C-alpha positions in Angstrom: 14.5 -36.7 19.5 15.9 -34.0 22.1 14.0 -32.6 24.2 12.2 -29.3 23.7 13.7 -26.5 25.5 11.4 -25.1 28.3 11.2 -21.9 25.8 9.7 -24.0 23.4 7.4 -25.8 25.6 6.0 -22.1 26.6 5.5 -21.3 23.3 8.3 -20.0 21.5 10.4 -21.9 19.0 14.0 -19.7 18.6 14.9 -22.9 16.4 11.6 -21.8 14.0 13.1 -18.2 14.0 16.2 -19.4 12.7 15.1 -21.0 10.0 12.7 -18.4 8.8 15.8 -16.5 8.7 17.9 -18.9 6.6 14.5 -19.2 4.3 14.2 -15.8 3.1 17.9 -14.8 2.6 18.0 -15.2 -0.8 15.1 -13.2 -1.6 16.1 -10.6 0.9 19.3 -10.4 -0.3 18.7 -9.8 -3.5 17.2 -6.6 -3.1 20.7 -5.3 -1.8 22.4 -2.6 -3.9 25.8 -1.2 -3.3 24.3 1.4 -0.5 23.4 -1.9 1.8 26.3 -2.1 3.8 25.0 -4.8 6.3 23.8 -8.6 5.6 20.8 -10.5 6.9 21.3 -10.9 11.2 22.5 -7.9 12.3 21.3 -5.8 15.2 20.9 -3.3 12.8 20.4 -2.3 8.9 23.6 0.0 7.4 22.7 1.8 4.0 25.2 4.3 2.5 23.8 7.6 1.5 26.3 9.2 0.3 24.4 9.8 -3.4 22.4 12.1 -1.8 25.2 14.8 -1.8 24.6 14.6 -5.4 20.9 16.6 -4.4 20.6 20.2 -3.1 18.4 20.0 -0.2 17.8 16.4 0.3 15.0 15.7 2.8 14.2 12.2 4.3 10.5 10.8 4.0 9.1 8.2 6.5 6.1 6.1 6.6 4.8 3.0 9.2 1.7 0.9 8.3 0.6 -2.1 8.1 -2.5 -4.2 5.8 -5.0 -4.6 8.6 -6.9 -7.7 8.9 -6.4 -8.5 5.0 -4.0 -11.0 6.4 -7.1 -12.9 7.8 -8.2 -13.3 4.2 -5.2 -14.8 3.6 -5.2 -17.0 6.5 -8.5 -18.3 5.6 -7.4 -18.6 1.6 -4.0 -20.1 3.2 -2.4 -17.7 0.4 0.5 -15.7 2.0 2.6 -14.5 -1.5 0.8 -11.2 -1.9 0.2 -9.6 1.6 4.1 -8.9 1.5 3.8 -7.0 -2.2 0.8 -5.0 -0.4 2.7 -3.8 2.9 5.8 -2.3 0.4 3.2 -1.0 -1.9 1.0 0.7 0.5 3.8 2.4 2.5 5.8 3.5 -1.0 2.6 5.1 -2.0 2.2 7.2 1.1 5.8 8.6 0.9 5.4 9.0 -3.1 2.7 11.9 -2.5 4.8 13.6 -0.6 7.3 13.6 -4.4 9.7 11.1 -2.4 11.1 8.0 -3.7 12.3 4.9 -1.6 15.6 4.3 -0.6 14.7 1.4 1.8 12.4 -1.0 3.6 11.6 -2.4 7.0 9.3 -5.0 8.1 8.0 -6.5 11.0 6.0 -10.1 10.8 4.6 -11.5 14.0 2.3 -14.4 14.6 1.4 -16.8 17.5 3.6 -19.6 16.7 6.0 -19.3 13.8 5.9 -21.2 10.6 9.3 -20.9 8.5 7.5 -21.3 5.5 4.4 -19.0 5.9 7.4 -16.3 6.9 9.3 -16.9 4.2 6.9 -16.2 1.8 5.6 -13.3 3.3 8.8 -11.8 3.6 9.8 -12.9 -0.1 6.9 -11.3 -1.1 8.1 -8.1 0.5 11.5 -8.7 -1.7 9.7 -9.3 -4.8 8.2 -5.6 -4.2 11.0 -4.1 -3.1 13.3 -5.3 -6.2 10.7 -3.5 -8.3 11.0 -0.3 -6.6 14.7 0.0 -6.6 14.3 -0.2 -2.9 16.4 -2.6 -0.5 14.7 -4.2 2.2 17.2 -3.8 5.1 16.1 -5.4 7.7 13.1 -6.2 10.0 11.7 -8.5 12.8 10.1 -11.8 13.6 8.2 -11.9 16.1 6.8 -15.3 18.3 3.6 -14.1 21.0 1.5 -17.1 21.8 -0.9 -15.2 23.8 -1.1 -12.1 22.2 -1.8 -13.1 18.6 -4.9 -16.0 17.5 -3.8 -19.1 16.5 -3.0 -19.2 13.0 -3.5 -15.4 12.1 -0.5 -13.2 11.7 0.0 -9.0 11.7 2.4 -7.5 8.8 4.1 -3.9 9.6 6.4 -2.2 7.6 8.8 1.1 7.3 9.8 2.8 4.5 12.3 5.5 4.4 12.6 7.7 1.1 14.3 11.1 0.2 12.7 14.1 -1.7 14.5 17.6 -2.6 13.1 19.7 -0.6 12.5 22.3 -3.4 10.0 19.6 -5.3 8.5 18.4 -2.0 4.5 18.2 -3.3 2.5 19.2 -0.6 -1.1 20.7 -2.3 0.3 24.3 -1.5 0.0 25.5 -5.4 -3.4 23.9 -5.9 -6.0 26.2 -7.5 -9.6 25.5 -8.1 -10.1 25.1 -11.6 -7.1 22.0 -11.8 -8.0 18.6 -12.9 -8.0 15.8 -10.8 -6.9 12.8 -12.2 -7.5 9.4 -11.2 -5.2 5.9 -11.3 -7.1 2.6 -11.2 -6.9 0.2 -8.1 -6.5 -2.9 -8.6 -9.3 -3.4 -5.6 -9.7 -2.9 -1.7 -5.7 -2.5 -1.4 -5.2 -2.6 2.1 -8.5 -1.0 3.4 -12.0 -1.9 4.7 -11.5 -5.7 5.0 -13.4 -6.0 8.6 -16.4 -4.6 6.9 -16.1 -6.3 3.6 -15.2 -10.0 5.7 -18.4 -9.0 8.0 -20.9 -8.9 4.9 -19.3 -11.9 2.7 -18.4 -14.1 5.6 -21.8 -16.2 4.6 -20.1 -16.9 0.7 -18.1 -19.4 -0.6 -14.7 -17.4 -1.3 -13.0 -20.0 -3.1 -15.9 -20.6 -5.8 -16.0 -18.5 -8.7 -18.3 -15.5 -9.1 -19.4 -14.8 -12.3 -20.3 -10.7 -11.6 -16.5 -10.5 -10.8 -14.7 -13.2 -13.0 -13.1 -14.5 -10.1 -13.7 -15.9 -6.5 -14.2 -13.6 -4.0 -10.9 -14.5 -2.0 -8.9 -13.9 -5.2 -10.6 -10.3 -5.4 -9.8 -9.8 -2.0 -6.4 -10.7 -2.4 -5.9 -8.8 -5.3 -2.4 -7.0 -4.3 -2.1 -3.1 -3.7 -1.0 -1.4 -6.8 2.2 0.9 -6.6 2.1 4.1 -8.3 5.6 4.6 -8.3 6.1 4.0 -11.9 3.1 6.0 -12.8 3.9 9.2 -11.1 7.7 9.3 -12.5 6.2 8.9 -15.7 4.3 12.1 -15.2 7.3 13.8 -14.0 9.3 12.8 -16.9 6.8 14.1 -19.5 6.7 17.7 -17.4 3.2 17.3 -15.8 3.0 19.9 -13.1 2.0 17.5 -10.3 0.3 19.7 -8.0 -0.9 17.6 -5.6 -1.3 13.8 -4.9 -3.7 11.4 -2.5 -3.2 8.0 -1.7 -6.6 6.4 -1.2 -6.6 4.2 2.0 -8.2 4.4 5.1 -11.0 7.1 4.9 -11.6 6.1 1.4 -12.4 9.1 -0.9 -13.8 11.1 1.7 -10.9 12.1 4.2 -7.8 11.0 2.2 -7.9 13.9 -0.6 -8.5 16.9 1.8 -5.4 16.1 3.2 -3.5 17.8 0.5 -6.3 20.7 0.0 -5.1 24.5 0.9 -7.5 26.0 2.6 -10.8 27.4 0.8 -10.6 24.9 -1.4 -12.8 21.7 -2.2 -13.2 18.4 -4.7 -15.9 17.5 -7.0 -15.5 13.9 -8.0 -17.7 12.5 -11.1 -19.0 8.9 -10.4 -19.5 6.8 -13.0 -15.7 9.0 -14.9 -14.0 5.5 -13.4 -14.4 2.0 -13.1 -15.4 0.6 -10.2 -14.0 -3.5 -9.4 -17.1 -5.3 -9.3 -16.3 -6.4 -5.2 -17.2 -3.3 -4.8 -21.0 -3.4 -6.2 -21.2 -6.8 -4.3 -20.2 -5.7 -0.7 -22.2 -2.8 -1.1 -25.7 -4.9 -2.5 -25.3 -8.0 0.4 -24.2 -4.9 3.0 -27.0 -2.9 2.1 -24.4 -0.4 2.3 -25.4 3.4 1.7 -23.1 5.0 -0.8 -21.7 7.5 1.5 -20.7 5.1 3.8 -19.2 3.1 0.6 -16.9 6.2 -0.4 -15.8 7.1 3.1 -14.7 3.1 3.9 -13.2 2.1 0.0 -11.5 3.2 -2.6 -14.1 2.4 -4.7 -11.7 1.7 -7.5 -9.3 5.1 -7.7 -6.0 4.0 -5.5 -4.1 7.4 -6.4 -5.5 11.0 -7.3 -3.2 13.9 -8.9 -4.1 16.9 -9.1 -2.7 19.1 -12.2 -3.7 21.9 -14.2 -6.3 22.1 -17.0 -3.6 22.2 -19.7 -1.1 19.1 -18.6 -4.0 16.9 -18.8 -3.7 16.1 -22.6 0.5 15.6 -21.5 -0.8 13.3 -18.2 -2.8 10.9 -20.0 -0.4 10.4 -22.8 2.5 9.2 -20.8 -0.1 7.4 -18.3 -2.8 6.2 -20.0 -4.6 4.5 -17.7 -5.1 8.1 -16.0 -9.4 9.1 -16.0 -10.3 13.1 -15.4 -12.6 12.2 -12.4 -12.9 15.6 -11.0 -12.0 19.1 -10.4 -10.9 21.6 -7.6 -13.5 23.8 -6.9 -13.6 26.9 -4.2 -15.8 26.3 -1.0 -15.5 23.9 1.7 -12.4 22.0 2.5 -13.9 18.4 1.8 -15.3 15.9 -1.2 -18.6 16.3 -3.1 -19.2 12.8 -4.9 -22.1 13.9 -7.9 -23.3 11.4 -10.4 
């Protein structure tokens, strides 16, 4: 048996990093289209943008985000297949609200000690989500940093770059009082509110099936962050005038929608017009959490809001049957009011 290198004895195993790269290569290559001009392991990813010449005034739209402490749930449950999909879909939705479609994605995975199979599973999930979105997983970084991260923990961050026509940018500027707010359902917490959820649910068995959830707590918490790309594309294809889109992430239904409201407009959301996944009710009851805080922390079952003129509602609901009429835009303070 060969003696461990000094670097490995210090806590960084270069061989493990190379093994992780080999394990993930097939999944990553499966996301490559003809635009990708570099392979896994290059210093920089190369992506040809010649097709942008067909656009009138293309704009690149970029976003970076992480999955937060959802990784701690994955560690507790020993399930790493979903969080790679979570980070891609989260970032994808963030640029989608401005009317952008994805070009490529890059990931960053870091831990105190590299487990090649674990890393490959996480990146494989990211590749799966990229394939579904028609997006290349162009590159990334796998870092081993003992002392920075706790043993057994993992951090996951992603960056996405997409493209939009400047003339079709969705920025909320055309939103008017009387416009209807359509809600697209979430799969659960998505990637926000996990620190509060883990604290409230810490004394329960996360593997035991819960009758009110129809599954275990762990499964409910690890429900994959939903992508709304196909839904929004269906609205566009049907000719719906989508005047504003809001991805409901950190800050919940209170802080996110106003980011796209013009001055002098607010929103009223009608609680009871959409289904709230039962995991939210369990968290609220066990934590004795006020309604106002629940709506400030969690998406409460609405992962994406689309603001459209009233006359387009029938077309929108036909194009995407899952949509629900959940509120309306009103003149007044630039905020969100939630009513029963």
